N, C-alpha and C positions, 0 to 999 in steps of 0.2 A: 531466612535470610532472603535479603534479596539478590533477583536476580538482574545482573545491565542489560543482554544481550534476552528476548524473547520471543519465542518464534512461533505465531499462531495459524492452527489446519485449520483454513474448513470446505465446509462441503458443492462446492462448485466446483470446475475447470480450473489445473493450475500451467496450461501454457504447455510449450516448451520443455519436457521432461524432467529430457537429456540435460537443460543448461541449471534447472533447480542445485543440482548436485554439486557442480565445485562453485558458487553462490552459497549454499550453507557452510560446507566446508566451510573458507573466509567467515564467514559472520559466526561462523564456532558457537550457537546457542549454551547459554546456560538456563531455560524456560521453555520445556514445549509444552503447549497446550494446546489441544484438538477441540474445536465446537462442535461437538456431535460426530455425525458423520464425516466429520476431517479427518477422524481419525483409524482408512482405510489408507490414509498416502505414508501413514511414517514408517510403515518399513520398508515399501520402495524407498522413499528419500536417503532408508539408512539414521532413519530418525529414533530418537527413544522416552516416547513418551512420559510424561511428568504427572498432567489432571487431566481429565475428557471431562468438556462442562457443557450442557442444558439437556432435552426433555429427556436426551438418551433413545429418539424416536427412532434414531438413525442407524447408532451400536451403541454396543454393550463394555462396560468395562473391563475391561484385559488386568486381569493377577497383577501384584506388584503401585495398580496407577490410583493413584488418585482416582475418585469419581464424585463431580461438582452438580451433586442431579436435579432439575427446574421445571414445574408443571409444565404440563404442554400449554394453556394458560398464562399466556405470564407479558408483561408492556412489549421488553426489550429480544432485539432474534440471538440464536446461539452466543455465532462473531459476538455481537456485543457485551456480553457476558465473561466472553473472553477474556476479550480487551479487559474491561475491567478488576479481571481476575488478573491478569499480565503485571496491571498500574498498584494495581494492592499489595503488589510483590516489588516495589520496587521498580521494575521495569523502566532502563531510561531510551530500551530502541525497542522496536517492537516492527517485525514482519507479520505481514499479511499473508497467507498463501490460500488459492482456491476459493479469495474472495470474489473473483471472475467470473461467468459463467452461468449456466443455467437458464432459473429464472431470471427477467427482464426488471422487476419490481424487487428479485435478491441482489441484484447486484449489481442498481443505484443506492437502494440504505449503505451495501457493504464501504462500499467510494464514499459516503458521508460520512462515513462512521473518523475516518478523517480530519471531519473540524467537531470533533467528539469535543462538548465543553469540563470533563477531567484529559484530557489531554491536554497539560500545561507547555512545557518544557520539554518534553519526552521529541525521539524524533522517530516515528509511525509512518511505514510504507507499505503499499500492495504491492506483490513479486508477484508476472504473471511471466512464466517463462523467463523472458531475459528481458522483460517490460519490466519500470520499476517508475510510478504513481507515488505521488509525496504531495505536499501543503506549502505552498510556501507563502508566509506573511511577512509584510515589511519589518526589517528591509529589504530582505532576497535571498537571496544565498547562492552557491559553486554549482556547476554542472558539473560532472565527471564523465565523459567515455573518449571517444573520438573523431574527425572530420567526416560528415555524412549519417554519424549520426540523424534520427530526430527526433525534434522536441518539441510537444502542443505542453501553450499555455491555455489554461481553460479559467475564465473568473467562475469563478464561487458563490454567490449569495450576494449577489450586487456585481455590481459596474468596479475595477481594479483598476488604478489610476493613477499619473506618477510612472509607467513601466516601460523602464530604458535595459537594454539587451549591451549585450559585451561577446564575440564570438558564436554569432550564431546569424546566418544567410543576410535575412530580412531582422535589420531592426528596426529598437526599433529607441525612440527617444523622449521619452517622456509623454506617451501614449496613453493612453485608454479603451482598456478589454470588456467589451458589452459580453454581461446574458444574448446567446443566439447566431449572432455573428461571429466567422469559424475563422477571424482576426488569426489566432493566434494558434492555428489546426499548424500544423507539420513545417515548421522550419528547421531549416538542415547546421547543424554546428560546424562550421568552421578548425577549433581547434582541438587540443583534450579536453576545452573547458567552458563554462559559457557564462559569462553574470548574469547574474538578472534581478535585479531592482524594484522595484516600488512604494509609494509613499500612501496607500490606502487601498482595503477587501483583499480580498483572498488569493489564492491561485492556488489548481491544479495544477501540477507542474509532472506529464506522463513522459520518459526519456525511452524510445526502443533503441537499439542498437542497428546499425548497420547501414543499407535500402532500403525504400519502404517498399510492403509488399504488395497495398493498394496507391497505384498513385494518381490515385481519386482522394 
């Protein structure tokens, strides 16, 4: 049976815990997967686990929950295995929780999972409290929010060219964003939606509701 919306719990940090409950209620997930130790978050978020995946060095299977066990020595992270499982179940929208925080290498690897070659037409996003991150490819997309929300556009896998924006305080008109310089960081929404268009490359879009907490 296919699942339209899947939520995956990783073993990192959740961010603002309270803001996640209404977001999850609105998402109405059909499938909830824990990547090993991420299973510990399910009760507090009011989620019923369907599957626990990984080498189970940080979690043990609960009665009634499917367990997919892998050896500790493997090429994939537990979160990657959970993502691949969700894709195999036909998930069209996938939300990753707990993908940020803890070890720096795991945070970077988890973020770069948004570029996984097995992701084709599916919508895959990282939620960290009220913040959202996902990938934009040509021709771009629409960002929903509120005036004053922070939007960062971060180039992944090389330069991103032909970037144009509407509804952001600092506008781009066919510009180029390159890895390294912080030109696309901490823009502001001026309306309830913003448009980002790009001709080539891949952007990581990070949406943070409300005013910035760090003026830098």
